[in-house]
MITOR-138650 format. One record per residue (C-alpha): residue in three letters; x, y, z. Coordinates in steps of 0.001 Angstrom, whole numbers, padded with zeros to 6 digits, always signed. Layout:
alaXYZ...
***
This chain:
unk-151874-072450-074586unk-155082-070064-074863unk-155658-067639-071953unk-158956-065547-070538unk-158338-061933-071337unk-159001-061619-067387unk-156121-064031-066893unk-153102-062170-068905unk-154736-058797-067546unk-154483-059990-063640unk-150848-061424-065200unk-149759-057816-066420unk-151364-056498-063087unk-148797-058711-061017unk-145365-057787-063167unk-146353-053688-063054unk-146811-053783-059614unk-143357-055948-059235unk-141652-053403-061264unk-142897-050598-059378unk-141509-052142-056304unk-138424-052881-057554unk-137863-049501-058402unk-138966-047927-055432unk-136658-050751-053360unk-133682-049243-056054unk-134914-045457-055266unk-135271-045619-051395unk-131378-047480-052171unk-130125-044597-053573unk-131332-041938-051261unk-130587-044047-048072unk-127930-041106-047361unk-129323-038309-049329unk-129963-035050-046926unk-133748-034410-046397unk-135416-032188-049197unk-132385-032807-051416unk-133883-034280-054419unk-136904-034633-057005unk-139084-037219-058238unk-141172-037308-061502unk-143015-040764-062308unk-146274-041384-064369unk-149514-040839-063058unk-150526-044296-063869unk-148296-046032-060784unk-146913-042818-059374unk-149093-043341-056106unk-148075-047148-055829unk-144249-045788-055920unk-144553-043478-053515unk-146454-045702-050694unk-143329-048239-051387unk-140726-046119-051039unk-138629-045981-047959unk-139268-043288-045169unk-135797-042094-045488unk-136780-041570-049488unk-139440-039759-048900unk-138009-037513-046546unk-135314-036619-049153unk-137849-036029-051903unk-138068-032092-051972unk-140984-032206-054323unk-142523-035553-055911unk-144619-035038-059048unk-146956-037515-061506unk-145714-036610-064504unk-143836-038824-067007unk-140949-036399-068296unk-139044-038755-070127unk-139590-036898-073595unk-139566-033770-071887unk-136369-031483-073795unk-133845-031438-070685unk-134152-027588-070450unk-138139-027551-069439unk-137176-029984-066642unk-137029-027737-063550unk-139691-025718-064725unk-142390-029128-063781unk-140987-028898-060108unk-141745-025467-059529unk-144483-024172-057904
***
């Protein structure tokens, strides 16, 4: 089956939105009992605003720092430095 490139892009965008919402739900569940200001979150800039908007209010309050950054390949010794400031 052939698809127009616009259809493929729309499908891909929809799948990405579903994944971001699922991640937000998972984070919200993990932070359901976390004290306010007790956690740091980094998420790639491309979907950072979307993820943050989808978090529960409790999860948002649990975040001491929330940055738009992809730290997957960051050396572990440098991770906390990204949250300074």
